[in-house]
mmCIF file of the N, C-alpha and C atoms, coordinates in Angstrom:
data_MODEL
# 
_entry.id   MODEL 
# 
loop_
_atom_site.group_PDB 
_atom_site.id 
_atom_site.type_symbol 
_atom_site.label_atom_id 
_atom_site.label_alt_id 
_atom_site.label_comp_id 
_atom_site.label_asym_id 
_atom_site.label_entity_id 
_atom_site.label_seq_id 
_atom_site.pdbx_PDB_ins_code 
_atom_site.Cartn_x 
_atom_site.Cartn_y 
_atom_site.Cartn_z 
_atom_site.occupancy 
_atom_site.B_iso_or_equiv 
_atom_site.pdbx_formal_charge 
_atom_site.auth_seq_id 
_atom_site.auth_comp_id 
_atom_site.auth_asym_id 
_atom_site.auth_atom_id 
_atom_site.pdbx_PDB_model_num 
ATOM 1   N N  . MET A 1 1  ? 136.332 180.274 -286.603 1.00 0.00 ? 1  MET A N  1 
ATOM 2   C CA . MET A 1 1  ? 136.044 178.836 -286.256 1.00 0.00 ? 1  MET A CA 1 
ATOM 3   C C  . MET A 1 1  ? 137.151 178.288 -286.020 1.00 0.00 ? 1  MET A C  1 
ATOM 4   N N  . THR A 1 2  ? 137.366 176.804 -285.675 1.00 0.00 ? 2  THR A N  1 
ATOM 5   C CA . THR A 1 2  ? 138.647 176.150 -285.834 1.00 0.00 ? 2  THR A CA 1 
ATOM 6   C C  . THR A 1 2  ? 138.742 175.408 -286.732 1.00 0.00 ? 2  THR A C  1 
ATOM 7   N N  . LYS A 1 3  ? 140.198 175.613 -287.152 1.00 0.00 ? 3  LYS A N  1 
ATOM 8   C CA . LYS A 1 3  ? 140.715 174.903 -288.476 1.00 0.00 ? 3  LYS A CA 1 
ATOM 9   C C  . LYS A 1 3  ? 140.823 173.273 -288.217 1.00 0.00 ? 3  LYS A C  1 
ATOM 10  N N  . ILE A 1 4  ? 140.437 172.431 -289.509 1.00 0.00 ? 4  ILE A N  1 
ATOM 11  C CA . ILE A 1 4  ? 140.514 170.860 -289.091 1.00 0.00 ? 4  ILE A CA 1 
ATOM 12  C C  . ILE A 1 4  ? 141.686 170.721 -290.577 1.00 0.00 ? 4  ILE A C  1 
ATOM 13  N N  . THR A 1 5  ? 142.849 169.701 -290.466 1.00 0.00 ? 5  THR A N  1 
ATOM 14  C CA . THR A 1 5  ? 143.650 169.220 -291.576 1.00 0.00 ? 5  THR A CA 1 
ATOM 15  C C  . THR A 1 5  ? 143.206 168.354 -291.679 1.00 0.00 ? 5  THR A C  1 
ATOM 16  N N  . THR A 1 6  ? 143.022 167.915 -293.311 1.00 0.00 ? 6  THR A N  1 
ATOM 17  C CA . THR A 1 6  ? 142.754 166.747 -293.799 1.00 0.00 ? 6  THR A CA 1 
ATOM 18  C C  . THR A 1 6  ? 144.060 165.952 -294.302 1.00 0.00 ? 6  THR A C  1 
ATOM 19  N N  . PHE A 1 7  ? 144.587 164.716 -294.244 1.00 0.00 ? 7  PHE A N  1 
ATOM 20  C CA . PHE A 1 7  ? 145.594 164.185 -294.885 1.00 0.00 ? 7  PHE A CA 1 
ATOM 21  C C  . PHE A 1 7  ? 145.025 163.072 -295.890 1.00 0.00 ? 7  PHE A C  1 
ATOM 22  N N  . SER A 1 8  ? 145.584 163.126 -297.048 1.00 0.00 ? 8  SER A N  1 
ATOM 23  C CA . SER A 1 8  ? 145.732 162.260 -297.691 1.00 0.00 ? 8  SER A CA 1 
ATOM 24  C C  . SER A 1 8  ? 146.706 161.633 -298.629 1.00 0.00 ? 8  SER A C  1 
ATOM 25  N N  . PRO A 1 9  ? 146.863 160.728 -299.391 1.00 0.00 ? 9  PRO A N  1 
ATOM 26  C CA . PRO A 1 9  ? 147.875 159.956 -300.254 1.00 0.00 ? 9  PRO A CA 1 
ATOM 27  C C  . PRO A 1 9  ? 147.985 161.166 -300.860 1.00 0.00 ? 9  PRO A C  1 
ATOM 28  N N  . GLU A 1 10 ? 147.185 161.937 -301.529 1.00 0.00 ? 10 GLU A N  1 
ATOM 29  C CA . GLU A 1 10 ? 147.166 162.761 -302.712 1.00 0.00 ? 10 GLU A CA 1 
ATOM 30  C C  . GLU A 1 10 ? 148.045 164.208 -302.177 1.00 0.00 ? 10 GLU A C  1 
ATOM 31  N N  . ASN A 1 11 ? 147.563 164.228 -300.675 1.00 0.00 ? 11 ASN A N  1 
ATOM 32  C CA . ASN A 1 11 ? 147.693 165.481 -299.861 1.00 0.00 ? 11 ASN A CA 1 
ATOM 33  C C  . ASN A 1 11 ? 148.624 165.323 -298.569 1.00 0.00 ? 11 ASN A C  1 
ATOM 34  N N  . PRO A 1 12 ? 149.724 164.690 -298.850 1.00 0.00 ? 12 PRO A N  1 
ATOM 35  C CA . PRO A 1 12 ? 150.847 164.489 -297.739 1.00 0.00 ? 12 PRO A CA 1 
ATOM 36  C C  . PRO A 1 12 ? 150.846 165.221 -296.525 1.00 0.00 ? 12 PRO A C  1 
ATOM 37  N N  . ASN A 1 13 ? 150.962 166.588 -296.942 1.00 0.00 ? 13 ASN A N  1 
ATOM 38  C CA . ASN A 1 13 ? 151.176 167.600 -296.052 1.00 0.00 ? 13 ASN A CA 1 
ATOM 39  C C  . ASN A 1 13 ? 149.625 168.220 -295.768 1.00 0.00 ? 13 ASN A C  1 
ATOM 40  N N  . GLY A 1 14 ? 148.841 167.718 -295.911 1.00 0.00 ? 14 GLY A N  1 
ATOM 41  C CA . GLY A 1 14 ? 147.341 168.126 -295.435 1.00 0.00 ? 14 GLY A CA 1 
ATOM 42  C C  . GLY A 1 14 ? 146.720 169.287 -296.089 1.00 0.00 ? 14 GLY A C  1 
ATOM 43  N N  . ILE A 1 15 ? 145.512 169.322 -295.889 1.00 0.00 ? 15 ILE A N  1 
ATOM 44  C CA . ILE A 1 15 ? 144.829 170.425 -296.672 1.00 0.00 ? 15 ILE A CA 1 
ATOM 45  C C  . ILE A 1 15 ? 143.937 170.936 -295.295 1.00 0.00 ? 15 ILE A C  1 
ATOM 46  N N  . GLU A 1 16 ? 144.325 172.221 -295.136 1.00 0.00 ? 16 GLU A N  1 
ATOM 47  C CA . GLU A 1 16 ? 143.432 172.987 -293.871 1.00 0.00 ? 16 GLU A CA 1 
ATOM 48  C C  . GLU A 1 16 ? 142.206 173.732 -294.391 1.00 0.00 ? 16 GLU A C  1 
ATOM 49  N N  . ARG A 1 17 ? 141.152 173.862 -293.166 1.00 0.00 ? 17 ARG A N  1 
ATOM 50  C CA . ARG A 1 17 ? 140.028 174.375 -293.750 1.00 0.00 ? 17 ARG A CA 1 
ATOM 51  C C  . ARG A 1 17 ? 139.229 174.736 -292.861 1.00 0.00 ? 17 ARG A C  1 
ATOM 52  N N  . ASP A 1 18 ? 138.304 175.252 -292.000 1.00 0.00 ? 18 ASP A N  1 
ATOM 53  C CA . ASP A 1 18 ? 137.165 175.630 -291.341 1.00 0.00 ? 18 ASP A CA 1 
ATOM 54  C C  . ASP A 1 18 ? 136.687 174.440 -291.306 1.00 0.00 ? 18 ASP A C  1 
ATOM 55  N N  . MET A 1 19 ? 136.343 174.512 -289.980 1.00 0.00 ? 19 MET A N  1 
ATOM 56  C CA . MET A 1 19 ? 135.258 173.105 -289.760 1.00 0.00 ? 19 MET A CA 1 
ATOM 57  C C  . MET A 1 19 ? 134.108 173.587 -289.793 1.00 0.00 ? 19 MET A C  1 
ATOM 58  N N  . THR A 1 20 ? 132.945 172.489 -290.264 1.00 0.00 ? 20 THR A N  1 
ATOM 59  C CA . THR A 1 20 ? 131.708 173.049 -290.361 1.00 0.00 ? 20 THR A CA 1 
ATOM 60  C C  . THR A 1 20 ? 130.653 173.222 -289.342 1.00 0.00 ? 20 THR A C  1 
ATOM 61  N N  . ALA A 1 21 ? 129.798 174.196 -289.177 1.00 0.00 ? 21 ALA A N  1 
ATOM 62  C CA . ALA A 1 21 ? 129.019 174.237 -287.921 1.00 0.00 ? 21 ALA A CA 1 
ATOM 63  C C  . ALA A 1 21 ? 128.679 173.199 -286.913 1.00 0.00 ? 21 ALA A C  1 
ATOM 64  N N  . GLU A 1 22 ? 128.487 172.302 -287.944 1.00 0.00 ? 22 GLU A N  1 
ATOM 65  C CA . GLU A 1 22 ? 128.131 170.759 -287.348 1.00 0.00 ? 22 GLU A CA 1 
ATOM 66  C C  . GLU A 1 22 ? 129.249 169.975 -286.382 1.00 0.00 ? 22 GLU A C  1 
ATOM 67  N N  . GLU A 1 23 ? 130.435 170.045 -287.355 1.00 0.00 ? 23 GLU A N  1 
ATOM 68  C CA . GLU A 1 23 ? 131.850 169.637 -286.825 1.00 0.00 ? 23 GLU A CA 1 
ATOM 69  C C  . GLU A 1 23 ? 132.341 170.380 -285.846 1.00 0.00 ? 23 GLU A C  1 
ATOM 70  N N  . GLN A 1 24 ? 132.024 171.680 -285.437 1.00 0.00 ? 24 GLN A N  1 
ATOM 71  C CA . GLN A 1 24 ? 132.495 172.681 -284.645 1.00 0.00 ? 24 GLN A CA 1 
ATOM 72  C C  . GLN A 1 24 ? 131.349 172.541 -283.588 1.00 0.00 ? 24 GLN A C  1 
ATOM 73  N N  . ALA A 1 25 ? 130.321 172.500 -283.782 1.00 0.00 ? 25 ALA A N  1 
ATOM 74  C CA . ALA A 1 25 ? 129.339 171.886 -282.340 1.00 0.00 ? 25 ALA A CA 1 
ATOM 75  C C  . ALA A 1 25 ? 130.074 170.436 -281.573 1.00 0.00 ? 25 ALA A C  1 
ATOM 76  N N  . GLN A 1 26 ? 130.246 169.425 -282.161 1.00 0.00 ? 26 GLN A N  1 
ATOM 77  C CA . GLN A 1 26 ? 130.547 168.262 -282.104 1.00 0.00 ? 26 GLN A CA 1 
ATOM 78  C C  . GLN A 1 26 ? 131.813 168.096 -281.411 1.00 0.00 ? 26 GLN A C  1 
ATOM 79  N N  . HIS A 1 27 ? 132.787 168.695 -281.585 1.00 0.00 ? 27 HIS A N  1 
ATOM 80  C CA . HIS A 1 27 ? 133.904 168.956 -281.212 1.00 0.00 ? 27 HIS A CA 1 
ATOM 81  C C  . HIS A 1 27 ? 134.368 169.908 -279.822 1.00 0.00 ? 27 HIS A C  1 
ATOM 82  N N  . ASP A 1 28 ? 132.883 171.031 -280.054 1.00 0.00 ? 28 ASP A N  1 
ATOM 83  C CA . ASP A 1 28 ? 132.562 171.777 -278.632 1.00 0.00 ? 28 ASP A CA 1 
ATOM 84  C C  . ASP A 1 28 ? 132.334 170.508 -277.135 1.00 0.00 ? 28 ASP A C  1 
ATOM 85  N N  . ALA A 1 29 ? 131.520 169.916 -277.979 1.00 0.00 ? 29 ALA A N  1 
ATOM 86  C CA . ALA A 1 29 ? 130.743 168.832 -277.113 1.00 0.00 ? 29 ALA A CA 1 
ATOM 87  C C  . ALA A 1 29 ? 131.855 167.887 -276.560 1.00 0.00 ? 29 ALA A C  1 
ATOM 88  N N  . ASP A 1 30 ? 132.561 167.280 -277.438 1.00 0.00 ? 30 ASP A N  1 
ATOM 89  C CA . ASP A 1 30 ? 133.525 166.407 -276.787 1.00 0.00 ? 30 ASP A CA 1 
ATOM 90  C C  . ASP A 1 30 ? 134.473 166.786 -276.331 1.00 0.00 ? 30 ASP A C  1 
ATOM 91  N N  . VAL A 1 31 ? 134.901 168.112 -276.370 1.00 0.00 ? 31 VAL A N  1 
ATOM 92  C CA . VAL A 1 31 ? 135.557 168.650 -275.242 1.00 0.00 ? 31 VAL A CA 1 
ATOM 93  C C  . VAL A 1 31 ? 135.002 168.974 -273.781 1.00 0.00 ? 31 VAL A C  1 
ATOM 94  N N  . ALA A 1 32 ? 133.834 169.242 -273.850 1.00 0.00 ? 32 ALA A N  1 
ATOM 95  C CA . ALA A 1 32 ? 132.988 169.450 -272.693 1.00 0.00 ? 32 ALA A CA 1 
ATOM 96  C C  . ALA A 1 32 ? 133.193 168.427 -272.048 1.00 0.00 ? 32 ALA A C  1 
ATOM 97  N N  . LEU A 1 33 ? 132.737 167.463 -272.487 1.00 0.00 ? 33 LEU A N  1 
ATOM 98  C CA . LEU A 1 33 ? 132.625 165.763 -272.041 1.00 0.00 ? 33 LEU A CA 1 
ATOM 99  C C  . LEU A 1 33 ? 133.701 165.236 -271.645 1.00 0.00 ? 33 LEU A C  1 
ATOM 100 N N  . THR A 1 34 ? 134.874 165.269 -272.279 1.00 0.00 ? 34 THR A N  1 
ATOM 101 C CA . THR A 1 34 ? 136.192 164.864 -271.719 1.00 0.00 ? 34 THR A CA 1 
ATOM 102 C C  . THR A 1 34 ? 136.237 165.944 -270.501 1.00 0.00 ? 34 THR A C  1 
ATOM 103 N N  . ALA A 1 35 ? 136.091 167.049 -270.560 1.00 0.00 ? 35 ALA A N  1 
ATOM 104 C CA . ALA A 1 35 ? 136.408 167.822 -269.194 1.00 0.00 ? 35 ALA A CA 1 
ATOM 105 C C  . ALA A 1 35 ? 135.530 166.840 -267.977 1.00 0.00 ? 35 ALA A C  1 
ATOM 106 N N  . THR A 1 36 ? 134.195 167.090 -268.471 1.00 0.00 ? 36 THR A N  1 
ATOM 107 C CA . THR A 1 36 ? 133.785 166.464 -267.207 1.00 0.00 ? 36 THR A CA 1 
ATOM 108 C C  . THR A 1 36 ? 134.191 165.033 -266.899 1.00 0.00 ? 36 THR A C  1 
ATOM 109 N N  . GLU A 1 37 ? 134.490 163.998 -267.557 1.00 0.00 ? 37 GLU A N  1 
ATOM 110 C CA . GLU A 1 37 ? 134.521 162.937 -267.381 1.00 0.00 ? 37 GLU A CA 1 
ATOM 111 C C  . GLU A 1 37 ? 136.039 162.974 -266.742 1.00 0.00 ? 37 GLU A C  1 
ATOM 112 N N  . LYS A 1 38 ? 136.917 163.722 -267.239 1.00 0.00 ? 38 LYS A N  1 
ATOM 113 C CA . LYS A 1 38 ? 138.350 164.014 -266.428 1.00 0.00 ? 38 LYS A CA 1 
ATOM 114 C C  . LYS A 1 38 ? 138.153 164.269 -264.566 1.00 0.00 ? 38 LYS A C  1 
ATOM 115 N N  . ALA A 1 39 ? 137.113 165.164 -264.654 1.00 0.00 ? 39 ALA A N  1 
ATOM 116 C CA . ALA A 1 39 ? 136.756 165.693 -263.119 1.00 0.00 ? 39 ALA A CA 1 
ATOM 117 C C  . ALA A 1 39 ? 136.114 164.487 -262.295 1.00 0.00 ? 39 ALA A C  1 
ATOM 118 N N  . ASN A 1 40 ? 135.059 164.218 -263.241 1.00 0.00 ? 40 ASN A N  1 
ATOM 119 C CA . ASN A 1 40 ? 135.051 163.276 -262.655 1.00 0.00 ? 40 ASN A CA 1 
ATOM 120 C C  . ASN A 1 40 ? 135.736 161.708 -262.043 1.00 0.00 ? 40 ASN A C  1 
ATOM 121 N N  . ILE A 1 41 ? 136.665 161.852 -262.707 1.00 0.00 ? 41 ILE A N  1 
ATOM 122 C CA . ILE A 1 41 ? 138.032 160.577 -262.556 1.00 0.00 ? 41 ILE A CA 1 
ATOM 123 C C  . ILE A 1 41 ? 138.528 161.314 -261.477 1.00 0.00 ? 41 ILE A C  1 
ATOM 124 N N  . ILE A 1 42 ? 139.038 162.644 -261.393 1.00 0.00 ? 42 ILE A N  1 
ATOM 125 C CA . ILE A 1 42 ? 139.728 162.468 -260.491 1.00 0.00 ? 42 ILE A CA 1 
ATOM 126 C C  . ILE A 1 42 ? 138.771 162.872 -258.697 1.00 0.00 ? 42 ILE A C  1 
ATOM 127 N N  . ALA A 1 43 ? 137.802 163.093 -258.951 1.00 0.00 ? 43 ALA A N  1 
ATOM 128 C CA . ALA A 1 43 ? 137.056 163.165 -257.736 1.00 0.00 ? 43 ALA A CA 1 
ATOM 129 C C  . ALA A 1 43 ? 136.908 161.929 -257.446 1.00 0.00 ? 43 ALA A C  1 
ATOM 130 N N  . ASP A 1 44 ? 136.705 160.803 -257.984 1.00 0.00 ? 44 ASP A N  1 
ATOM 131 C CA . ASP A 1 44 ? 136.763 159.118 -257.678 1.00 0.00 ? 44 ASP A CA 1 
ATOM 132 C C  . ASP A 1 44 ? 137.963 158.831 -256.883 1.00 0.00 ? 44 ASP A C  1 
ATOM 133 N N  . ARG A 1 45 ? 139.094 159.479 -257.422 1.00 0.00 ? 45 ARG A N  1 
ATOM 134 C CA . ARG A 1 45 ? 140.522 158.806 -256.964 1.00 0.00 ? 45 ARG A CA 1 
ATOM 135 C C  . ARG A 1 45 ? 140.381 159.395 -255.606 1.00 0.00 ? 45 ARG A C  1 
ATOM 136 N N  . GLU A 1 46 ? 140.216 160.694 -255.258 1.00 0.00 ? 46 GLU A N  1 
ATOM 137 C CA . GLU A 1 46 ? 140.680 161.563 -254.152 1.00 0.00 ? 46 GLU A CA 1 
ATOM 138 C C  . GLU A 1 46 ? 139.200 160.990 -253.335 1.00 0.00 ? 46 GLU A C  1 
ATOM 139 N N  . ALA A 1 47 ? 138.224 160.666 -253.648 1.00 0.00 ? 47 ALA A N  1 
ATOM 140 C CA . ALA A 1 47 ? 137.274 160.129 -252.904 1.00 0.00 ? 47 ALA A CA 1 
ATOM 141 C C  . ALA A 1 47 ? 137.667 158.916 -252.092 1.00 0.00 ? 47 ALA A C  1 
ATOM 142 N N  . LYS A 1 48 ? 138.260 157.806 -252.824 1.00 0.00 ? 48 LYS A N  1 
ATOM 143 C CA . LYS A 1 48 ? 138.915 156.147 -252.583 1.00 0.00 ? 48 LYS A CA 1 
ATOM 144 C C  . LYS A 1 48 ? 140.288 156.797 -251.554 1.00 0.00 ? 48 LYS A C  1 
ATOM 145 N N  . ALA A 1 49 ? 140.902 157.934 -252.198 1.00 0.00 ? 49 ALA A N  1 
ATOM 146 C CA . ALA A 1 49 ? 142.217 157.956 -250.939 1.00 0.00 ? 49 ALA A CA 1 
ATOM 147 C C  . ALA A 1 49 ? 141.760 158.460 -250.028 1.00 0.00 ? 49 ALA A C  1 
ATOM 148 N N  . ASN A 1 50 ? 140.166 159.442 -249.565 1.00 0.00 ? 50 ASN A N  1 
ATOM 149 C CA . ASN A 1 50 ? 140.469 159.822 -248.185 1.00 0.00 ? 50 ASN A CA 1 
ATOM 150 C C  . ASN A 1 50 ? 139.378 158.494 -247.838 1.00 0.00 ? 50 ASN A C  1 
ATOM 151 N N  . LEU A 1 51 ? 138.666 157.951 -248.118 1.00 0.00 ? 51 LEU A N  1 
ATOM 152 C CA . LEU A 1 51 ? 137.848 156.492 -247.762 1.00 0.00 ? 51 LEU A CA 1 
ATOM 153 C C  . LEU A 1 51 ? 139.516 155.547 -247.459 1.00 0.00 ? 51 LEU A C  1 
ATOM 154 N N  . LYS A 1 52 ? 140.512 155.219 -248.021 1.00 0.00 ? 52 LYS A N  1 
ATOM 155 C CA . LYS A 1 52 ? 141.616 154.710 -247.348 1.00 0.00 ? 52 LYS A CA 1 
ATOM 156 C C  . LYS A 1 52 ? 142.207 155.072 -246.497 1.00 0.00 ? 52 LYS A C  1 
ATOM 157 N N  . ALA A 1 53 ? 142.567 156.613 -246.465 1.00 0.00 ? 53 ALA A N  1 
ATOM 158 C CA . ALA A 1 53 ? 142.684 157.215 -245.287 1.00 0.00 ? 53 ALA A CA 1 
ATOM 159 C C  . ALA A 1 53 ? 142.132 157.338 -244.010 1.00 0.00 ? 53 ALA A C  1 
ATOM 160 N N  . SER A 1 54 ? 140.878 157.128 -244.425 1.00 0.00 ? 54 SER A N  1 
ATOM 161 C CA . SER A 1 54 ? 140.149 157.332 -242.719 1.00 0.00 ? 54 SER A CA 1 
ATOM 162 C C  . SER A 1 54 ? 139.885 155.937 -242.302 1.00 0.00 ? 54 SER A C  1 
ATOM 163 N N  . ALA A 1 55 ? 140.054 154.701 -243.121 1.00 0.00 ? 55 ALA A N  1 
ATOM 164 C CA . ALA A 1 55 ? 140.024 153.526 -243.000 1.00 0.00 ? 55 ALA A CA 1 
ATOM 165 C C  . ALA A 1 55 ? 141.447 153.013 -242.195 1.00 0.00 ? 55 ALA A C  1 
ATOM 166 N N  . LYS A 1 56 ? 142.542 153.735 -242.342 1.00 0.00 ? 56 LYS A N  1 
ATOM 167 C CA . LYS A 1 56 ? 143.527 153.364 -241.608 1.00 0.00 ? 56 LYS A CA 1 
ATOM 168 C C  . LYS A 1 56 ? 143.766 154.183 -240.783 1.00 0.00 ? 56 LYS A C  1 
ATOM 169 N N  . ALA A 1 57 ? 142.999 155.673 -240.481 1.00 0.00 ? 57 ALA A N  1 
ATOM 170 C CA . ALA A 1 57 ? 143.333 156.071 -238.966 1.00 0.00 ? 57 ALA A CA 1 
ATOM 171 C C  . ALA A 1 57 ? 142.619 155.435 -238.177 1.00 0.00 ? 57 ALA A C  1 
ATOM 172 N N  . LYS A 1 58 ? 141.230 154.974 -238.376 1.00 0.00 ? 58 LYS A N  1 
ATOM 173 C CA . LYS A 1 58 ? 140.513 154.141 -237.397 1.00 0.00 ? 58 LYS A CA 1 
ATOM 174 C C  . LYS A 1 58 ? 140.780 152.709 -236.987 1.00 0.00 ? 58 LYS A C  1 
ATOM 175 N N  . LEU A 1 59 ? 141.412 152.263 -238.015 1.00 0.00 ? 59 LEU A N  1 
ATOM 176 C CA . LEU A 1 59 ? 142.317 150.848 -237.676 1.00 0.00 ? 59 LEU A CA 1 
ATOM 177 C C  . LEU A 1 59 ? 143.316 151.240 -236.295 1.00 0.00 ? 59 LEU A C  1 
ATOM 178 N N  . ILE A 1 60 ? 144.007 152.416 -237.024 1.00 0.00 ? 60 ILE A N  1 
ATOM 179 C CA . ILE A 1 60 ? 145.122 152.850 -235.762 1.00 0.00 ? 60 ILE A CA 1 
ATOM 180 C C  . ILE A 1 60 ? 145.233 153.163 -234.264 1.00 0.00 ? 60 ILE A C  1 
ATOM 181 N N  . ALA A 1 61 ? 143.663 154.229 -234.520 1.00 0.00 ? 61 ALA A N  1 
ATOM 182 C CA . ALA A 1 61 ? 142.813 154.294 -233.375 1.00 0.00 ? 61 ALA A CA 1 
ATOM 183 C C  . ALA A 1 61 ? 141.936 153.223 -232.635 1.00 0.00 ? 61 ALA A C  1 
ATOM 184 N N  . GLY A 1 62 ? 141.985 152.321 -233.381 1.00 0.00 ? 62 GLY A N  1 
ATOM 185 C CA . GLY A 1 62 ? 141.042 150.949 -232.794 1.00 0.00 ? 62 GLY A CA 1 
ATOM 186 C C  . GLY A 1 62 ? 139.590 151.471 -232.701 1.00 0.00 ? 62 GLY A C  1 
ATOM 187 N N  . GLU A 1 63 ? 139.224 152.289 -234.151 1.00 0.00 ? 63 GLU A N  1 
ATOM 188 C CA . GLU A 1 63 ? 137.450 152.519 -234.140 1.00 0.00 ? 63 GLU A CA 1 
ATOM 189 C C  . GLU A 1 63 ? 137.159 151.391 -234.919 1.00 0.00 ? 63 GLU A C  1 
ATOM 190 N N  . ALA A 1 64 ? 135.378 151.405 -235.096 1.00 0.00 ? 64 ALA A N  1 
ATOM 191 C CA . ALA A 1 64 ? 134.596 150.451 -235.864 1.00 0.00 ? 64 ALA A CA 1 
ATOM 192 C C  . ALA A 1 64 ? 135.124 150.912 -237.529 1.00 0.00 ? 64 ALA A C  1 
ATOM 193 N N  . LEU A 1 65 ? 135.116 150.389 -238.021 1.00 0.00 ? 65 LEU A N  1 
ATOM 194 C CA . LEU A 1 65 ? 135.119 150.739 -239.719 1.00 0.00 ? 65 LEU A CA 1 
ATOM 195 C C  . LEU A 1 65 ? 133.846 150.682 -240.305 1.00 0.00 ? 65 LEU A C  1 
ATOM 196 N N  . THR A 1 66 ? 133.189 151.512 -241.346 1.00 0.00 ? 66 THR A N  1 
ATOM 197 C CA . THR A 1 66 ? 132.190 151.348 -242.050 1.00 0.00 ? 66 THR A CA 1 
ATOM 198 C C  . THR A 1 66 ? 132.723 150.449 -243.009 1.00 0.00 ? 66 THR A C  1 
ATOM 199 N N  . GLU A 1 67 ? 131.428 150.145 -243.780 1.00 0.00 ? 67 GLU A N  1 
ATOM 200 C CA . GLU A 1 67 ? 131.498 148.653 -244.834 1.00 0.00 ? 67 GLU A CA 1 
ATOM 201 C C  . GLU A 1 67 ? 132.482 149.238 -245.566 1.00 0.00 ? 67 GLU A C  1 
ATOM 202 N N  . ASP A 1 68 ? 132.370 150.661 -245.938 1.00 0.00 ? 68 ASP A N  1 
ATOM 203 C CA . ASP A 1 68 ? 133.139 150.763 -247.471 1.00 0.00 ? 68 ASP A CA 1 
ATOM 204 C C  . ASP A 1 68 ? 134.470 151.137 -247.089 1.00 0.00 ? 68 ASP A C  1 
ATOM 205 N N  . GLU A 1 69 ? 134.976 151.661 -245.780 1.00 0.00 ? 69 GLU A N  1 
ATOM 206 C CA . GLU A 1 69 ? 136.266 151.463 -245.102 1.00 0.00 ? 69 GLU A CA 1 
ATOM 207 C C  . GLU A 1 69 ? 137.074 149.951 -245.176 1.00 0.00 ? 69 GLU A C  1 
ATOM 208 N N  . ALA A 1 70 ? 136.019 149.168 -244.580 1.00 0.00 ? 70 ALA A N  1 
ATOM 209 C CA . ALA A 1 70 ? 136.801 147.476 -244.841 1.00 0.00 ? 70 ALA A CA 1 
ATOM 210 C C  . ALA A 1 70 ? 136.473 147.250 -245.999 1.00 0.00 ? 70 ALA A C  1 
ATOM 211 N N  . ASN A 1 71 ? 135.924 147.569 -247.050 1.00 0.00 ? 71 ASN A N  1 
ATOM 212 C CA . ASN A 1 71 ? 136.054 147.348 -248.266 1.00 0.00 ? 71 ASN A CA 1 
ATOM 213 C C  . ASN A 1 71 ? 137.195 147.846 -249.451 1.00 0.00 ? 71 ASN A C  1 
ATOM 214 N N  . THR A 1 72 ? 137.787 148.741 -248.710 1.00 0.00 ? 72 THR A N  1 
ATOM 215 C CA . THR A 1 72 ? 139.359 149.416 -249.385 1.00 0.00 ? 72 THR A CA 1 
ATOM 216 C C  . THR A 1 72 ? 140.308 148.407 -249.115 1.00 0.00 ? 72 THR A C  1 
ATOM 217 N N  . ILE A 1 73 ? 140.177 148.019 -247.674 1.00 0.00 ? 73 ILE A N  1 
ATOM 218 C CA . ILE A 1 73 ? 141.168 147.245 -247.422 1.00 0.00 ? 73 ILE A CA 1 
ATOM 219 C C  . ILE A 1 73 ? 141.163 146.018 -247.632 1.00 0.00 ? 73 ILE A C  1 
ATOM 220 N N  . VAL A 1 74 ? 139.734 145.267 -247.612 1.00 0.00 ? 74 VAL A N  1 
ATOM 221 C CA . VAL A 1 74 ? 139.627 143.845 -248.307 1.00 0.00 ? 74 VAL A CA 1 
ATOM 222 C C  . VAL A 1 74 ? 140.428 143.573 -249.547 1.00 0.00 ? 74 VAL A C  1 
ATOM 223 N N  . LEU A 1 75 ? 140.017 144.743 -250.868 1.00 0.00 ? 75 LEU A N  1 
ATOM 224 C CA . LEU A 1 75 ? 139.877 144.732 -252.135 1.00 0.00 ? 75 LEU A CA 1 
ATOM 225 C C  . LEU A 1 75 ? 141.532 144.902 -251.951 1.00 0.00 ? 75 LEU A C  1 
# 
């Protein structure tokens, strides 16, 4: 089990204890959600960077842009 430390005015150095089953389940769910959100943010950034690079390459080559590529330039 994961340990949790609780601080209070009476115990400024904290009291360490094991998490309850419910606390552990919530902690595990929060960690999984954070990892998923981080992966989604990274994927979105990469997709936007790729779209911007594609738009730039097409502009240089004189090719027509897709609407999404044009939006990356306008925004």
